[in-house]
C-alpha positions as MATLAB code, in Angstrom:
seq = 'MASQVEGHPGLGRGTLLLMSVATGLSVAGNYFAQPLLDVIGRDLHLGAAATALVVTVAQVGYGLGLLFLVPLGDLLERRRLAVGLTAATAVFLTVTASAPNGTLLLIGTALTGLTSVAAQVVVPYAASLAPPAERGRTVGTVMTGLLLGILLARTAAGLLADLGGWRTVYWVNAGLMLLMAVLLRLRLPALHTGAGLRYPALIRSTLALFVQEPVLRWRAALGALSFAAFSVLWTAMAFLMSGPSYGWSESAIGLLGLVGAAGSLSASAAGRLADRGLAHRVTGAGAFLLLGSWALLAAGGAGGVWPLVALLAGVVVLDAAVQAVHISNQNLVYAVRPEARNRLNSAYMTSYFVGGAAGSALTSAVWGAAGWGGVCGVGAVLGAAVAAVWTAERLRHRGRRPGAQPAAPEAASSADRIASR';
ca = [
      -1.213   25.730    1.612;
       2.569   25.495    1.818;
       4.243   22.750    3.777;
       5.921   23.579    7.056;
       8.987   21.582    8.079;
      10.285   21.753   11.631;
      14.020   21.629   12.156;
      14.808   20.372    8.661;
      18.435   21.052    7.601;
      18.133   19.066    4.365;
      17.442   15.519    3.284;
      20.729   13.784    4.078;
      21.936   10.552    2.565;
      21.384    8.580    5.740;
      17.775    9.746    6.061;
      17.128    9.022    2.387;
      18.551    5.510    2.794;
      16.389    4.961    5.875;
      13.261    5.996    3.965;
      14.203    3.673    1.105;
      14.708    0.693    3.438;
      11.471    1.474    5.301;
       9.419    1.464    2.087;
      10.950   -1.836    0.986;
      10.283   -3.564    4.306;
       6.734   -2.164    4.439;
       5.673   -3.508    1.069;
       7.572   -6.813    1.398;
       5.064   -8.145    3.923;
       2.463   -8.399    1.158;
       4.613  -10.755   -0.915;
       6.151  -13.153    1.618;
       3.281  -15.623    1.341;
       3.481  -16.190   -2.416;
       6.240  -18.854   -2.388;
       5.022  -20.263    0.957;
       1.353  -20.935    0.235;
       1.778  -24.694    0.111;
       3.573  -24.988    3.467;
       1.195  -22.491    5.138;
      -1.807  -24.467    3.924;
      -0.409  -27.735    5.252;
       0.504  -26.247    8.632;
      -2.926  -24.673    9.203;
      -4.887  -27.478    7.486;
      -6.314  -25.174    4.824;
      -7.614  -26.129    1.406;
      -6.099  -24.710   -1.760;
      -8.876  -22.133   -2.215;
      -8.615  -20.865    1.363;
      -4.830  -20.672    1.157;
      -5.002  -18.680   -2.081;
      -7.082  -16.077   -0.225;
      -3.926  -15.038    1.642;
      -2.664  -13.296   -1.490;
      -6.092  -11.874   -2.318;
      -6.764  -10.301    1.090;
      -3.291   -8.736    1.100;
      -4.101   -7.060   -2.219;
      -7.525   -5.921   -1.032;
      -6.084   -4.507    2.193;
      -3.368   -2.639    0.321;
      -5.873   -1.215   -2.155;
      -8.105    0.063    0.654;
      -5.093    1.609    2.362;
      -4.104    3.415   -0.826;
      -7.537    4.936   -1.180;
      -8.426    5.701    2.443;
      -5.163    6.076    4.409;
      -2.582    7.604    2.050;
      -4.573   10.871    1.577;
      -4.249   11.449    5.336;
      -0.710   12.645    4.626;
      -2.278   15.890    3.391;
      -4.303   16.228    6.603;
      -2.111   14.914    9.428;
       1.483   15.582   10.365;
       3.392   13.214    8.071;
       6.054   11.911   10.435;
       3.416   10.877   12.941;
       1.374    9.170   10.208;
       4.361    7.326    8.743;
       5.569    6.167   12.165;
       2.063    5.144   13.253;
       1.415    3.064   10.129;
       4.852    1.451   10.348;
       4.342    0.481   13.995;
       0.840   -0.826   13.223;
       2.285   -2.981   10.439;
       4.711   -4.501   12.954;
       1.813   -5.365   15.266;
      -0.283   -6.932   12.499;
       2.681   -8.970   11.258;
       2.835  -10.570   14.722;
      -0.851  -11.499   14.347;
       0.000  -13.299   11.113;
       3.113  -14.902   12.601;
       1.226  -16.334   15.598;
      -2.028  -17.213   13.809;
      -3.324  -20.605   15.025;
      -5.896  -20.900   12.240;
      -6.833  -19.605    8.816;
      -9.214  -16.945   10.095;
      -6.596  -15.095   12.144;
      -4.067  -15.565    9.354;
      -6.377  -13.793    6.900;
      -7.206  -11.040    9.403;
      -3.530  -10.394   10.120;
      -2.687  -10.434    6.406;
      -5.494   -8.024    5.489;
      -4.564   -5.564    8.255;
      -0.879   -5.784    7.331;
      -1.785   -4.939    3.738;
      -3.908   -2.023    4.925;
      -1.169   -0.348    6.987;
       1.750   -1.275    4.729;
       0.773    1.740    2.627;
       3.161    3.536    4.980;
       5.463    3.068    1.980;
       3.188    5.292   -0.091;
       3.210    7.955    2.628;
       7.008    7.961    2.759;
       7.494    8.425   -1.017;
       5.712   11.810   -1.301;
       7.183   12.708    2.118;
      10.656   12.316    0.602;
       9.595   14.300   -2.470;
       8.435   17.155   -0.233;
      11.696   17.208    1.739;
      13.924   17.163   -1.360;
      14.989   20.326   -3.197;
      13.049   20.651   -6.480;
      16.187   20.072   -8.558;
      16.791   16.726   -6.806;
      13.208   15.498   -6.508;
      13.466   12.941   -9.308;
      16.645   11.403   -7.909;
      15.138   11.317   -4.430;
      11.935    9.625   -5.557;
      13.998    7.209   -7.654;
      16.104    6.226   -4.656;
      13.113    5.627   -2.385;
      11.272    3.731   -5.122;
      14.327    1.525   -5.626;
      13.865    0.396   -2.039;
      10.192   -0.262   -2.638;
      10.754   -2.344   -5.768;
      13.567   -4.272   -4.101;
      11.143   -5.068   -1.291;
       8.663   -6.489   -3.797;
      11.246   -8.480   -5.749;
      13.368   -9.764   -2.880;
      10.477  -10.650   -0.542;
      10.069  -13.999   -2.274;
      13.784  -14.758   -2.000;
      13.920  -13.780    1.693;
      10.761  -15.776    2.430;
      12.236  -18.951    0.978;
      15.519  -18.599    2.838;
      13.992  -17.748    6.227;
      11.336  -20.440    5.925;
      14.063  -23.012    5.297;
      15.817  -21.854    8.477;
      12.891  -21.712   10.885;
       9.546  -22.305    9.192;
       7.108  -19.930    7.523;
       6.293  -18.042   10.728;
       9.930  -16.948   11.064;
       9.520  -14.728    8.001;
       6.783  -12.703    9.649;
       8.447  -12.521   13.077;
      11.641  -11.171   11.519;
       9.769   -8.609    9.445;
       7.750   -7.519   12.479;
      10.949   -6.836   14.407;
      12.450   -4.909   11.505;
       9.291   -2.824   11.074;
       9.319   -1.930   14.774;
      12.944   -0.833   14.387;
      11.964    1.237   11.322;
       9.222    2.968   13.318;
      11.712    3.990   15.996;
      14.313    5.194   13.492;
      11.782    7.130   11.425;
      10.578    8.875   14.578;
      14.145    9.831   15.476;
      15.424   10.816   12.019;
      12.541   12.386   10.112;
      11.583   16.039   10.549;
       7.991   16.917   11.359;
       6.152   17.978    8.205;
       2.826   19.822    8.218;
       0.888   20.330    4.981;
      -2.418   21.635    6.292;
      -4.909   20.794    3.530;
      -7.644   22.482    5.561;
     -10.187   19.742    4.788;
     -12.149   17.292    6.883;
     -11.610   13.614    6.129;
     -14.715   13.049    3.917;
     -13.853   16.128    1.867;
     -10.260   14.922    1.670;
     -11.372   11.660    0.040;
     -13.694   13.517   -2.343;
     -10.804   15.810   -3.172;
      -8.639   12.808   -4.034;
     -11.233   11.542   -6.503;
     -11.757   15.073   -7.864;
      -8.088   15.226   -8.838;
      -8.812   12.817  -11.689;
     -11.283   15.355  -13.078;
      -9.102   18.399  -12.458;
      -5.644   17.206  -13.467;
      -5.069   15.799  -16.995;
      -1.454   14.989  -16.121;
      -2.723   12.639  -13.432;
      -5.128   10.942  -15.848;
      -2.462   10.322  -18.489;
       0.134    9.161  -16.000;
      -2.310    6.938  -14.110;
      -3.099    5.171  -17.394;
       0.603    4.713  -18.168;
       1.287    3.438  -14.655;
      -1.615    0.988  -14.659;
      -0.671   -0.508  -18.025;
       3.041   -0.807  -17.226;
       2.458   -2.395  -13.819;
      -0.043   -4.781  -15.414;
       2.790   -5.932  -17.700;
       5.073   -6.310  -14.671;
       2.461   -8.438  -12.904;
       1.916  -10.572  -16.007;
       5.594  -11.501  -16.020;
       6.012  -12.239  -12.328;
       2.709  -14.093  -11.993;
       3.598  -16.427  -14.882;
       7.279  -16.813  -14.044;
       6.756  -19.458  -11.355;
       4.568  -21.497  -13.724;
       7.237  -21.436  -16.439;
      10.243  -22.140  -14.242;
       8.595  -24.986  -12.330;
       7.220  -26.555  -15.516;
       8.807  -29.047  -17.929;
      10.910  -26.415  -19.739;
      13.103  -25.742  -16.682;
      11.922  -27.795  -13.689;
      13.340  -25.443  -11.055;
      12.633  -25.806   -7.353;
      10.694  -23.159   -5.413;
      13.834  -21.851   -3.709;
      15.606  -21.505   -7.064;
      12.615  -19.674   -8.529;
      12.724  -17.276   -5.574;
      16.274  -16.332   -6.525;
      14.946  -14.832   -9.763;
      14.023  -11.855   -7.622;
      17.745  -11.065   -7.506;
      17.776  -10.827  -11.307;
      14.770   -8.537  -11.281;
      16.464   -6.404   -8.650;
      19.177   -5.538  -11.182;
      16.557   -3.756  -13.268;
      15.397   -1.769  -10.258;
      18.785   -0.056  -10.081;
      17.693    2.025  -13.071;
      15.361    4.007  -10.799;
      18.019    6.479   -9.671;
      19.177    7.077  -13.246;
      15.579    7.660  -14.348;
      15.121   10.104  -11.485;
      18.252   12.072  -12.403;
      17.105   12.370  -16.015;
      13.697   13.547  -14.809;
      15.448   16.238  -12.721;
      17.011   17.501  -15.967;
      13.565   18.002  -17.521;
      13.601   14.766  -19.511;
      10.741   12.969  -17.748;
       8.650   12.648  -20.923;
      11.560   11.168  -22.861;
      12.349    8.760  -20.026;
       8.741    7.563  -20.181;
       8.987    7.054  -23.946;
      12.231    5.101  -23.659;
      10.703    2.961  -20.926;
       7.585    2.317  -22.997;
       9.477    1.020  -26.019;
      11.922   -0.982  -23.893;
       8.921   -2.576  -22.198;
       7.498   -3.568  -25.565;
      10.841   -4.935  -26.771;
      11.470   -6.938  -23.603;
       8.696   -9.359  -24.523;
      10.619  -10.562  -27.572;
      13.440  -11.655  -25.251;
      11.011  -13.166  -22.781;
       9.199  -15.100  -25.506;
      12.513  -16.563  -26.655;
      13.082  -17.842  -23.128;
      10.121  -20.172  -23.070;
      11.762  -23.186  -24.685;
      14.265  -24.094  -21.959;
      17.996  -24.542  -22.326;
      21.041  -22.332  -21.801;
      20.525  -19.662  -24.453;
      16.770  -19.368  -23.910;
      17.536  -18.912  -20.200;
      19.983  -16.113  -21.042;
      17.313  -14.431  -23.173;
      14.764  -14.851  -20.390;
      17.009  -13.314  -17.743;
      17.897  -10.428  -20.064;
      14.209   -9.849  -20.702;
      13.499   -9.748  -16.962;
      16.169   -7.096  -16.414;
      14.995   -4.983  -19.365;
      11.326   -5.204  -18.372;
      11.968   -4.265  -14.737;
      14.173   -1.347  -15.792;
      11.518   -0.176  -18.258;
       8.714   -0.324  -15.704;
      10.849    1.621  -13.239;
      11.610    4.288  -15.862;
       7.914    4.777  -16.603;
       6.970    4.776  -12.919;
       9.633    7.215  -11.708;
       8.988    9.686  -14.532;
       5.248    9.401  -13.838;
       5.712   10.254  -10.182;
       8.064   13.124  -10.976;
       5.435   14.766  -13.199;
       2.445   13.971  -10.980;
       4.072   15.329   -7.810;
       4.852   18.601   -9.593;
       1.169   19.260  -10.326;
       0.029   20.082   -6.790;
       2.856   20.145   -4.207;
       0.415   20.691   -1.336;
      -1.633   17.624   -2.389;
       1.137   15.111   -2.984;
      -0.356   12.425   -0.768;
      -3.724   12.679   -2.491;
      -2.048   12.656   -5.898;
      -0.016    9.638   -4.824;
      -3.166    7.927   -3.551;
      -4.964    8.478   -6.851;
      -1.979    7.454   -8.961;
      -1.009    4.409   -6.903;
      -4.603    3.157   -6.689;
      -4.656    3.130  -10.490;
      -1.221    1.498  -10.503;
      -2.420   -1.183   -8.089;
      -5.602   -1.875  -10.081;
      -3.476   -2.377  -13.179;
      -1.236   -4.850  -11.360;
      -4.176   -6.822   -9.982;
      -5.779   -6.960  -13.434;
      -2.514   -8.207  -14.929;
      -2.272  -11.015  -12.371;
      -5.880  -12.086  -12.890;
      -5.488  -12.026  -16.676;
      -2.326  -14.115  -16.506;
      -4.006  -16.921  -14.582;
      -6.622  -17.270  -17.319;
      -4.237  -16.943  -20.257;
      -1.671  -19.402  -18.899;
      -4.225  -22.212  -18.738;
      -5.412  -21.539  -22.282;
      -2.243  -20.595  -24.161;
       0.809  -21.136  -21.925;
       3.938  -19.002  -22.034;
       3.380  -17.920  -25.624;
      -0.043  -16.512  -24.754;
       1.354  -14.745  -21.680;
       4.053  -13.074  -23.783;
       1.394  -12.036  -26.281;
      -0.594  -10.351  -23.520;
       2.551   -8.662  -22.235;
       3.419   -7.387  -25.709;
      -0.097   -5.964  -26.127;
       0.239   -4.152  -22.797;
       3.671   -2.829  -23.823;
       2.221   -1.577  -27.101;
      -0.607    0.097  -25.181;
       1.927    1.931  -22.980;
       3.777    3.146  -26.079;
       0.486    4.214  -27.699;
      -0.684    6.183  -24.644;
       2.700    7.898  -24.359;
       2.590    8.829  -28.050;
      -0.944   10.187  -27.711;
       0.074   12.263  -24.705;
       3.069   13.685  -26.560;
       0.940   14.597  -29.578;
      -1.572   16.307  -27.304;
       1.142   18.350  -25.630;
       3.191   19.042  -28.768;
       5.033   22.314  -28.478;
       5.461   22.154  -24.705;
       8.939   21.874  -23.257;
       9.540   18.281  -22.000;
       8.950   18.090  -18.259;
       7.278   21.490  -18.032;
       4.066   21.972  -16.115;
       1.516   24.670  -16.936;
       1.647   27.488  -14.420;
      -1.737   28.032  -12.849;
      -1.302   29.036   -9.214;
      -4.850   30.297   -9.030;
      -6.103   26.770   -9.824;
      -3.868   25.071   -7.255;
      -6.743   24.284   -4.912;
      -9.499   23.699   -7.480;
     -10.059   20.088   -6.465;
     -10.213   21.143   -2.820;
     -12.896   23.706   -3.630;
     -14.966   21.158   -5.504;
     -14.605   18.572   -2.741;
     -15.685   20.963   -0.024;
     -18.917   21.948   -1.739;
];
């Protein structure tokens, strides 16, 4: 069923910027704790294992939100859903900020992760509001905000914690999220998609998309592998920089997020190229850049000026490559079923998230056994896997125009029909 937009004159620059900032602030709440685990544990008298659960429950909450809340964008009015999730995130951040013990801290963190998927409601929302010829650029702009939120959360957490303690980070973010909820309510047009399904059928329909849509399967695999490589780098980075090779402080390590942010600026360029029908080529370029970045990163393990230069260059190249793959993936996936963009985004981003979690878990094991060299080996294997999957997809679709989607209007609701049986 076609979307219905009330009072929508066009997606202006100010609204697009607001959506980008909102996605970044939403997802940032899941990453604030990473550089603050030690001080949080001391303040609440938690052991190392209990403190580490803060990161785990945030990931679990986010994963559940991707699977069970994001598809609601194809059932409910999207502005109301986005505003509701954003406001709920503000409330749950205050639970974390005021937690007197570990139990309430974990509850607040898990619920914040659950509702912070507002970011993944806003991305397909923006894609639906944008003209088709500008969809790639629009998604790229919003995703730039999201990646900046991930990368700069650690930097902001360190700075704010130095000013007023670890709780200050969460109080500030709660206030900003409440402001975002108000602004989104005032600036966004109402958007109805009308999937015509009850909630259980909606979830079944989301899972059925993997069966029905080969584009989703290929792109989910590419997204999972590329984000796994991203997680490998950023999970191991703190170990390397705080170790004997560099000996950096936690606040200095947090500043590396600024370097990674430079790579995120490639998102808009990737989106513009996707708008010109070059999404497949953008993916290929990203895949091979991702593979090559690990040579630079491996050279940065020894310590010293020139190894540091190589390391920083590798960070920029890897982040730009992952963004290129991700933005081109979303551009192609969203074009498959315009009326099911939230379900497509749920399916794709759940795969993306699983890849990232697997990369983090793998890194912890490899670092202890083989150090930075082993981590770079794992990253290179993942980069090679991305390049191999992209090549296999291109061979399978040889003869098709890059960026084109097969026209099959009569099959547009096939997953819905299956789910409702």
